[in-house]
N, C-alpha and C positions, 0 to 999 in steps of 0.2 A: 374320460371322454367329455368334451365340452358340450354344454346344453345346446340343442338346436336353436338357431335364431328363429324368431317369429316371422312368418311370411307376410309381406306387404305386396299386394297386387297394385301396380300402377297402370291405369288404363289411359294412355296418352299417345297421340299420333305424331307429336313434334319430337323428332329424333334428338334434337339438341336438349330439350327439356327432359327427355327420357334419361339421357346420360347424366345430366345435372342431378336429377333425383336419385338415380342409382348410386352416384358418388356420395351424395349427402347422407344416405341412410346405410352406413356401413354396419350398424348394429341390427339391421333387419335383413332377411333373405328377400331381396327385391326381385319380383317377377314382372316383366314388362309385357303389355299387350297393346296393340295399336288399332284394333278394330273389334267389332262385336264378336265375331266367331272366335278369335284368339282369346278374348276376355272370358267368354263362357267356358271355353276349353280349360283355361287356367283356373277358373273358379272350381270346376269339377275335379281337376287333378290335384290342385294345391290346397283347396278349402281354406283360403286366407281369412284371418279374423278381421282384417282391415283392408279397404280398397280406396284408392284415390281415383276419381273419375272425372275426366274432361268431357263435358256434355257435347262438345263439338267434335264428333268423330266422323270419319269417312263412312258412307258417301255423302254425308251432310255436314262437312267441317265448319260451315258458317251458320249452321242452325243447331237445334237441340234434339231433333226427333230420334236420331240414332243413339245419343247419350241416354235419353229417357228410356228407350227400348232396352238398353243394357241394364239400367237401374231396375226396371220392372223385372227383368229376367233374374237378376241377383236376388231381389226380394222374394221371388217365387221359389227359386232353387235353395237359397240359404238365407232366410230372413233375419238371422241373428248377426249377419255380417254388418260391420260398421262402414258405411260408404260415405266418403268425404268428397263432395263435388266441387268443381272449379267454377268460380263466378268471375267472368271477364267482361270487359267492355260495357260496364254498367248493367250487366245481366243479373242483378241481385234478385229480380223477380223470379227468374228461372231457378235460381238456387233455392229460394224459399218454396217454390212449387216442388222441387225435388225432395225437400225435407218432408213436405206433406205426403209424399209418396214413399217415404221410408228411409231417406238418406239421414245419416247421423249429423253431419255438419257441412259447412262449405268453406272454401278458401278463395281469396282474391288473386286474380292475375293482374299484372305479372307476379310471379311467385316470390314470396318472402320465405326462404327455406327455414329459418328459425321459427317463424310463426306457424308454418305448416307442420313442422316437426313437433311442436307442442300439441297441436290438434291430433296428430297421428298417435303420439304416445298416450294421450288421454283416452283415445278410442281403444287402444290395446288394453289399457288398464280396466276400462269399463267392461269390455268384452270378457276379460278374465273373471271379474266379479260376477257378472251375469251368468257365466258358465258354471261357476261354483254354486251359485244359488239354485240354478236348475238341477245341478247334480244332487244337492241336498234334498230338494223337493221330490225329485224322481226316486230317491231312495226310500221315501215313504211309500208304503204299499197302497194298492188301489182302494182298500177300505180305510185309508187315512190312519193307519196305525204304525207305530214304530216300537221297537223293542218288543214286538209281539203282542202288546196289549195297550199301549198308550195312544189315545186318539188325538191326532193333531193334523192340521193343514198348514201350520205356521212355520216358516223357515227357521225362526228363532228356536223353536222347540225341536225341530228335526236336527238342528245343529247340536243341541244338548244331547240328544239321543246318540248321534254319531260319536260324540266325544266319549260317552259312556261305553259304547261298543268298542272303541279303540283301547280303553284302559281295562276293559273287563278281563282280558286274558293275562294281565299282569297280576302281581301280588300287592301292588301299592294300596295304601289306605286312601279312601276317597271321602271328601267332605262335600255334602250337598247343601248349598246355601239358597234359601228362598223363603218367602213369606209363608205363613201357615195356610195349608190347603192347596198348595201348588202341585202336590203329587210326589213328594220326596220319597215316601215309602214305595210307591209304584216304580219309581226310577231305580231305587235300590234293588227291588225284586228283579227288574229287568237286567240290571248289572249282573246279579247272581246267576240268572238263567242264561246269560250270554257267555258266562265265564266257564272255565274248565272245572268249576266246583258245582255245576248245576245239578249233579246227581247226589249231592250232599245237602245237609239241612240249611234252610234259610230261617234264621231266628231274628225276631224283631222285639225291641223293648223300648218303651217310651220312658226316658229317664225322669221326665217331669211328672209322670202319673204315679210314681211309686214313692212312698214316704222315705225320707233320707235314711232312717234307721233300718229299713228293709232292703235298700238298693244294693248294698254290698253283698248280701246273701243272694239276691236275684242274679247278680252278675257273676259272682265267684263260687256260689254254693256253700254248703256247710256240712260238717260232720255231725253224726248223731251225738246229742248231748252237748253241743257247742254252746247252746243257750237255752233258756226255758222255752219249751215247746218244740225243740229240735228233736223229734222222736225218731227220725231216721236220717241217714246220710242222703243229701240231695245235691245233684249237679246244678251248677249255675248256668246262666245263658251262654257264657263264653265257652264252657265245656260242652254244652249241648250242641253248639254250632261247630264242633270240631270237624275239620275237613271242608266246612262250608263257609257261610257268611253270617256275621252278626251285624244287624242294623241297629245302631244307637240313635234313636230319635231324641231331639232336644238335648244334645250332649252338653250344652251350656249349663244345664241344671245339675250336673254331677258335682257334689260338694268337694271342696279342696282336698280333704284327707283321702277320699276315694280316687281323686285324680292321680295321686301319687301311685296308688296300687295299679291303676289302669296303665299308667306310663311304664311301670315295671313289666307288666305283661307284654306291652308292645315292644319293649327293648329285648326281653329275654324269651318271649313266647312260652312262658311257664306261669302257672298259677298255684296258689295254695288256697284250699277251701277254709272257711272260717272254722277255727277249732282244730284244723289239721296241721300236720307237720310235714307231710309228704309233698314234694314238688311234682306237679303234673304237667307234662309237656302237651301243649295244645296248638294245633294248626288251624287257627280261625282268622279269616280275613275280616277286618273292621271297615264298615261303611257307616258314616255318621251324618247327621243332619241337624240343622238349627236355624231358627229365624233370628237369633240374637246376634249382636255385634261382638264377636269373640275378641276382636282386636281391642275394642274399648274395654272389655272385661279384663283383658291382660293388663292394660294400663291401670285399671282400677284394682288390680291384685286379686280378682276373684276367679281367674282362669289361668292355668299354668302355661307359659309360653312354650316350654319344651314339649308339653303334651299337644298343644295346638299344632306344632310342626310335625309331630308324629302322625296326627290324625289327618292333617291337610296336605299330604304329599301331592294329591291332585284335588283342586277345588273346582267344582262345577256350580255355576250360578244359574238358578232356574227363574225364568221370567214369570211374572204374575199373569193371570188370565187376561187382564186388561191390555197387556202388551202383545198378546197373541191374537191379533185381529182375525175374527171369523171363527176361532176355536170355540167360543161360547155356544154358538149355534150348533156346530158339529157335536159337541159334547151333550148339549141339551137333548138333541134328537136321539142320541144313543141311550141316555138316561131314561127318556120317556119310553122308548121301546122296551127297556128292561123292566121298569116299574109298572108299566101298563100290563105286561104279561103276568107279573106277580100279584098286582093289587087291583087293577081296574081295566079289564080287557076291552071295555067299551071305548076307551080313549085310543084314538088312532093317529094323532099328530097335534101340531100347533096351529092355532089361528094366526093370520097375518099380524094382528096386533100383539100376539104373544111373542112372535119372533122379533118384532120391532122392539118390544120391551127388553128382551134378552140382549139385543144388540146395544141398546142405549145404556144399560146398567154398567157401572164401572167395576163390579165384583170385588169389593174389598176382602171378602172371604174366599176368593178364588174358586177353584174347582169344587171344594167342599161345600161352599155356600150354594153354588149352582146345583150340585147334586141334591142337597137338602131341599132347595126351593122347588125343583122339578118333582121330586118325590111327593112333597106336600101338595103340589098343584094337581098331580095325577090322582091322588086320593080324593081331593076336594072337587075335582071337575065334574060338572053335571052333564055336559054334552060330550060329543066325540072329539072336539078340538079344545086344547088348552089355550085360553086367552090370557090377556094381560091381567085381568081381574083375578084369575085363578092363581097367578104367580105372585099376587099381593105386593106389587111394587108401589112405592109411595109417590112416584112421579117426580122425584127431586133430582134425577140424574140430569146433569147439564154438562155440556162439553167444556173442558178447561184445558188450556194449553199455554205454555210459556213461550211458544213461537211467536215472535213479533214481526218477522219478515212475511209479507203478504203472500209472495209466491210460494215460500216454503210451507206456510200454513195451508194454502190451497192444495198443494201436492199431498201433504199429510192427510187432509180430509178426503181427497180423491182416493188415495190408497186404502184408507180405512173403509170407506163406503163400498168400494169395489170388492174388497175382500169379504165384507159382510154379505154382499149380494151373491158372490160366488158360493159362499158357505150355505146360504139359504136355498139356493137352486141346485146344490150339490154338484157344482161345476158345469152345469149345462149353460152353454153360451147364449142360446136363444132366450132362455128364461132369465138369465142374468141381465141381458140387454133390456128385456121388457121391464124388469124390476127397476132398472136405473133410468128407464125412459129414453134410451138411446138406441141407435142402430147397431147391428152386429159389427160392421166395419169400424165404426167409431170405438166400440168396445175392444176390438182387436188392437186398434191403434193405442188405446190407453193401456192395455195389458202389456204391450211391447214397451211403451214409454216408461211405465213404472216397474217393468220387470216382474209382473205378476203372472200367475199360471192358473189355468182352470183346473 
């Protein structure tokens, strides 16, 4: 069955132009409306993503009052609709006023079908992107957690979580790539708990933290008497995770000889303990992580290419905390609540300058740095509120950007500041508007313009 064509609502009272537009848009399901009542009825029944609107509608075909009434009704009933208004007879001012009231774009009359077609298709594409972003954000729970435990309000991180949920029920090996402190083990645990292996063990091992001569025994186990000090037979981590998930953190630190043995396990799903001769079948799913550039290590000959492709059947890239605008504040509040309960119940929250300092910091150590800094601040705080001084920032955080286009830089700054303000006010629109020094209607306009969500 062919995919249903997207619906385009054309609000136009000129019958000749109605026919021309319907003929021009064969790849859309074109619905025609010639007045306000039929336009609103079509909006309710068809829920079109995009609408073209002639502001001169009966009973005011030479004016704009009826057209603006239709626009206002659309924005009230379905504010995510992309409305493209007609600008004719030098009425550019009316078109700009329509954009101020929520219209997406305008087109000139007499109509250039090709030019209008580009605007319409761009509107459909933008509507699809915004709908996907809203879906991703909506899937985060009300307490801003995904995968049951990961705190985030950033679409970038919600998308990572959704990817992990999709692959969790499969048996593929997953590689998590991200800087140190971005929460790779937390994501690996979330993958395990979302999979059909959730009732079996989750075992984690940091390959960089174990001396090279002991790592083989840790992974594969050993038989009694296999080497000096081997006083009993011991299962390795791969065997301990049988039926469940083994998380190999810093997999890039596994030495080449051991990489061969790990590859053999991934190919054959069997292991041999050190000093043993018996082949043991093991059903363990591997999830691994690293902050190293494994592809460069492959070129340098320090990591096997065949092992890489066995481990990286699915690759998930994790954004750093600095890329997750607003998450630093969300996480800081959660950490403060936990550490205050454990260590200093007198602390009840952050002072404004403390939140500002958290916002300004670029977090090179990511979530781990944030957690440690908040923990230290809670312990050292003398009052009820943790301030910037308690957080021990050195004041050297300065904004840096490679964006040279002024408009793009302003948009980037607007998005960042609004998301920080939303995080500080926990999504409260009135509080966010006060923090930003703007009115609520202005904030709503900016949220819509930048596709941000409270």
